[in-house]
C-alpha positions as a Python dict, from the first residue, in 0.01 Angstrom:
ca = {
    (1, 'A'): (0, 0, 0),
    (2, 'K'): (-4, 275, -258),
    (3, 'N'): (112, 160, -600),
    (4, 'V'): (342, 427, -742),
    (5, 'S'): (657, 435, -948),
    (6, 'S'): (923, 677, -836),
    (7, 'D'): (1260, 793, -962),
    (8, 'L'): (1428, 1003, -693),
    (9, 'T'): (1767, 1171, -687),
    (10, 'T'): (1916, 1387, -409),
    (11, 'S'): (2271, 1515, -363),
    (12, 'G'): (2303, 1493, 9),
    (13, 'G'): (1975, 1434, 178),
    (14, 'N'): (1827, 1124, 329),
    (15, 'I'): (1560, 924, 149),
    (16, 'K'): (1280, 769, 349),
    (17, 'L'): (1015, 558, 178),
    (18, 'S'): (735, 371, 352),
    (19, 'G'): (425, 178, 251),
    (20, 'I'): (448, 186, -126),
    (21, 'S'): (453, -76, -397),
    (22, 'G'): (557, -56, -761),
    (23, 'T'): (889, 24, -927),
    (24, 'Q'): (1119, 245, -718),
    (25, 'D'): (1456, 375, -831),
    (26, 'F'): (1643, 621, -610),
    (27, 'T'): (1990, 766, -563),
    (28, 'T'): (2150, 997, -306),
    (29, 'S'): (2512, 1108, -293),
    (30, 'G'): (2551, 1123, 80),
    (31, 'G'): (2235, 1054, 266),
    (32, 'N'): (2088, 747, 430),
    (33, 'L'): (1820, 524, 279),
    (34, 'D'): (1540, 425, 516),
    (35, 'L'): (1296, 183, 353),
    (36, 'D'): (997, 24, 520),
    (37, 'H'): (700, -178, 390),
    (38, 'L'): (802, -159, 25),
    (39, 'S'): (707, -411, -242),
    (40, 'G'): (777, -440, -611),
    (41, 'K'): (1104, -373, -787),
    (42, 'V'): (1315, -153, -560),
    (43, 'T'): (1660, -21, -661),
    (44, 'G'): (1844, 221, -433),
    (45, 'R'): (2197, 367, -424),
    (46, 'T'): (2380, 597, -184),
    (47, 'S'): (2744, 705, -209),
    (48, 'G'): (2806, 740, 159),
    (49, 'G'): (2507, 679, 374),
    (50, 'N'): (2369, 385, 565),
    (51, 'I'): (2083, 167, 440),
    (52, 'H'): (1802, 36, 657),
    (53, 'L'): (1548, -203, 503),
    (54, 'A'): (1251, -350, 690),
    (55, 'N'): (924, -533, 621),
    (56, 'S'): (969, -535, 244),
    (57, 'K'): (935, -793, -32),
    (58, 'D'): (969, -894, -397),
    (59, 'D'): (1282, -770, -580),
    (60, 'I'): (1517, -541, -388),
    (61, 'E'): (1865, -418, -482),
    (62, 'L'): (2046, -171, -255),
    (63, 'T'): (2403, -37, -279),
    (64, 'T'): (2615, 198, -67),
    (65, 'S'): (2976, 299, -122),
    (66, 'G'): (3059, 347, 241),
    (67, 'G'): (2778, 295, 483),
    (68, 'N'): (2640, 7, 683),
    (69, 'I'): (2342, -203, 573),
    (70, 'E'): (2070, -338, 800),
    (71, 'A'): (1795, -558, 658),
    (72, 'E'): (1518, -725, 855),
    (73, 'N'): (1180, -896, 818),
    (74, 'S'): (1192, -904, 440),
    (75, 'D'): (1150, -1167, 173),
    (76, 'G'): (1201, -1222, -196),
    (77, 'K'): (1506, -1158, -408),
    (78, 'V'): (1729, -928, -201),
    (79, 'R'): (2069, -791, -319),
    (80, 'L'): (2276, -582, -73),
    (81, 'V'): (2620, -436, -148),
    (82, 'T'): (2846, -204, 55),
    (83, 'S'): (3203, -113, -27),
    (84, 'G'): (3309, -50, 328),
    (85, 'G'): (3046, -93, 590),
    (86, 'S'): (2913, -381, 792),
    (87, 'I'): (2599, -584, 712),
    (88, 'S'): (2328, -697, 954),
    (89, 'L'): (2064, -948, 835),
    (90, 'K'): (1767, -1054, 1049),
    (91, 'R'): (1465, -1269, 970),
    (92, 'L'): (1503, -1276, 592),
    (93, 'K'): (1352, -1532, 356),
    (94, 'G'): (1418, -1592, -12),
    (95, 'N'): (1719, -1553, -237),
    (96, 'I'): (1947, -1327, -30),
    (97, 'K'): (2284, -1199, -152),
    (98, 'A'): (2487, -962, 70),
    (99, 'T'): (2843, -845, 3),
    (100, 'T'): (3084, -605, 175),
    (101, 'S'): (3442, -520, 82),
    (102, 'G'): (3556, -459, 436),
    (103, 'G'): (3304, -483, 712),
    (104, 'N'): (3167, -758, 933),
    (105, 'I'): (2858, -965, 851),
    (106, 'D'): (2608, -1059, 1120),
    (107, 'G'): (2296, -1262, 1045),
    (108, 'E'): (2023, -1459, 1217),
    (109, 'F'): (1702, -1642, 1126),
    (110, 'I'): (1758, -1670, 751),
    (111, 'S'): (1564, -1920, 540),
    (112, 'D'): (1580, -2044, 176),
    (113, 'E'): (1913, -1924, 36),
    (114, 'L'): (2192, -1694, 160),
    (115, 'N'): (2505, -1595, -30),
    (116, 'T'): (2720, -1355, 175),
    (117, 'H'): (3083, -1248, 146),
    (118, 'T'): (3327, -1002, 302),
    (119, 'S'): (3680, -929, 188),
    (120, 'G'): (3813, -857, 534),
    (121, 'G'): (3570, -878, 819),
    (122, 'N'): (3429, -1146, 1046),
    (123, 'V'): (3116, -1346, 966),
    (124, 'S'): (2870, -1450, 1238),
    (125, 'L'): (2554, -1639, 1131),
    (126, 'R'): (2303, -1793, 1373),
    (127, 'N'): (1980, -1990, 1333),
    (128, 'M'): (2036, -2059, 964),
    (129, 'S'): (1768, -2270, 792),
    (130, 'C'): (1893, -2216, 439),
    (131, 'D'): (2137, -2316, 173),
    (132, 'L'): (2447, -2113, 253),
    (133, 'E'): (2755, -1987, 77),
    (134, 'T'): (2983, -1756, 277),
    (135, 'S'): (3345, -1644, 275),
    (136, 'T'): (3597, -1397, 411),
    (137, 'S'): (3957, -1338, 314),
    (138, 'G'): (4075, -1244, 659),
    (139, 'G'): (3838, -1261, 952),
    (140, 'N'): (3689, -1547, 1150),
    (141, 'I'): (3366, -1725, 1056),
    (142, 'E'): (3108, -1860, 1301),
    (143, 'V'): (2804, -2041, 1160),
    (144, 'E'): (2520, -2215, 1338),
    (145, 'M'): (2304, -2422, 1101),
    (146, 'K'): (1960, -2493, 1244),
    (147, 'D'): (1876, -2718, 950),
    (148, 'L'): (2051, -2850, 638),
    (149, 'F'): (1915, -2857, 284),
    (150, 'K'): (2114, -2886, -40),
    (151, 'Y'): (2446, -2722, 46),
    (152, 'V'): (2664, -2530, 290),
    (153, 'S'): (2990, -2381, 161),
    (154, 'I'): (3223, -2188, 395),
    (155, 'T'): (3559, -2051, 279),
    (156, 'N'): (3832, -1859, 461),
    (157, 'S'): (4187, -1778, 355),
    (158, 'S'): (4354, -1760, 694),
    (159, 'G'): (4107, -1710, 979),
    (160, 'N'): (3926, -1974, 1183),
    (161, 'I'): (3590, -2137, 1109),
    (162, 'D'): (3345, -2256, 1376),
    (163, 'L'): (3055, -2460, 1239),
    (164, 'Q'): (2770, -2597, 1444),
    (165, 'M'): (2515, -2819, 1266),
    (166, 'P'): (2262, -3095, 1338),
    (167, 'G'): (2433, -3433, 1387),
    (168, 'N'): (2135, -3641, 1275),
    (169, 'K'): (2129, -3535, 907),
    (170, 'G'): (2274, -3712, 604),
    (171, 'V'): (2580, -3510, 498),
    (172, 'D'): (2856, -3533, 238),
    (173, 'L'): (3131, -3371, 444),
    (174, 'K'): (3449, -3218, 300),
    (175, 'M'): (3675, -3009, 526),
    (176, 'K'): (4028, -2884, 498),
    (177, 'G'): (4227, -2639, 708),
    (178, 'G'): (4541, -2591, 914),
    (179, 'K'): (4392, -2804, 1190),
    (180, 'I'): (4048, -2961, 1238),
    (181, 'K'): (3871, -3034, 1565),
    (182, 'T'): (3534, -3213, 1570),
    (183, 'S'): (3292, -3349, 1822),
    (184, 'S'): (3261, -3728, 1788),
    (185, 'L'): (3160, -3823, 1433),
    (186, 'N'): (2903, -4099, 1482),
    (187, 'N'): (2787, -4297, 1180),
    (188, 'F'): (3069, -4155, 964),
    (189, 'S'): (3239, -4334, 676),
    (190, 'G'): (3544, -4182, 509),
    (191, 'S'): (3883, -4043, 599),
    (192, 'V'): (3968, -3830, 902),
    (193, 'E'): (4307, -3659, 922),
    (194, 'A'): (4438, -3373, 1136),
    (195, 'D'): (4391, -3121, 853),
    (196, 'R'): (4133, -3289, 627),
    (197, 'I'): (3801, -3476, 657),
    (198, 'D'): (3626, -3634, 360),
    (199, 'G'): (3333, -3872, 386),
    (200, 'K'): (2966, -3932, 454),
    (201, 'L'): (2778, -3869, 775),
    (202, 'N'): (2461, -4074, 831),
    (203, 'G'): (2480, -4217, 477),
    (204, 'G'): (2543, -3887, 298),
    (205, 'G'): (2310, -3619, 161),
    (206, 'S'): (2354, -3243, 200),
    (207, 'S'): (2684, -3111, 69),
    (208, 'V'): (2887, -2942, 346),
    (209, 'K'): (3220, -2799, 229),
    (210, 'V'): (3446, -2608, 469),
    (211, 'S'): (3785, -2468, 370),
    (212, 'A'): (3988, -2263, 618),
    (213, 'G'): (4315, -2219, 428),
    (214, 'S'): (4574, -2206, 704),
    (215, 'G'): (4312, -2144, 974),
    (216, 'R'): (4156, -2385, 1223),
    (217, 'I'): (3815, -2552, 1182),
    (218, 'N'): (3600, -2643, 1479),
    (219, 'L'): (3298, -2861, 1396),
    (220, 'S'): (3034, -2931, 1659),
    (221, 'L'): (2735, -3157, 1594),
}
């Protein structure tokens, strides 16, 4: 990879960068950002366009005011923000933070740490092998944990939450919602009520906190 530092600004055009490392800082008012095989400190902003990130690493921060964000096959410290669009995350590793004010969030094959939030949309996360914090104020949340580490925190104001996780792990489980449905809790000590569960699974361990507000929670092990 070529090691260059760039500072790019365009009013409406698209920005496409590939195969470079170093410090990149770029802004476009309307165009899309297409970023591939970048490494180093990467900061990009677009006021309206979509962002596509692939095969990149190190320290990446990307923001769009209206467009969608797609990120795949990347690792490191990754920060993604859109004010209106949806977010798609695939095969990411590291400290990942992704936020949208309105759109849906879809993710799969994430490892290490994921922090992702939407103010209105649905959240669908599959094959998670990471610490996870996720929330939405309005949509539904579906999460499939492949493995559990330190913590899982899932919060919803009114929509439903579906959580699938391994049943053979030590878990400190706290759940509250309008109504809770679980598959049989084997080796569980604690309290189980229609709208609240608090106790230890397999002796305790990973912290799993699920709060659905008035929504339903469905837990399958």
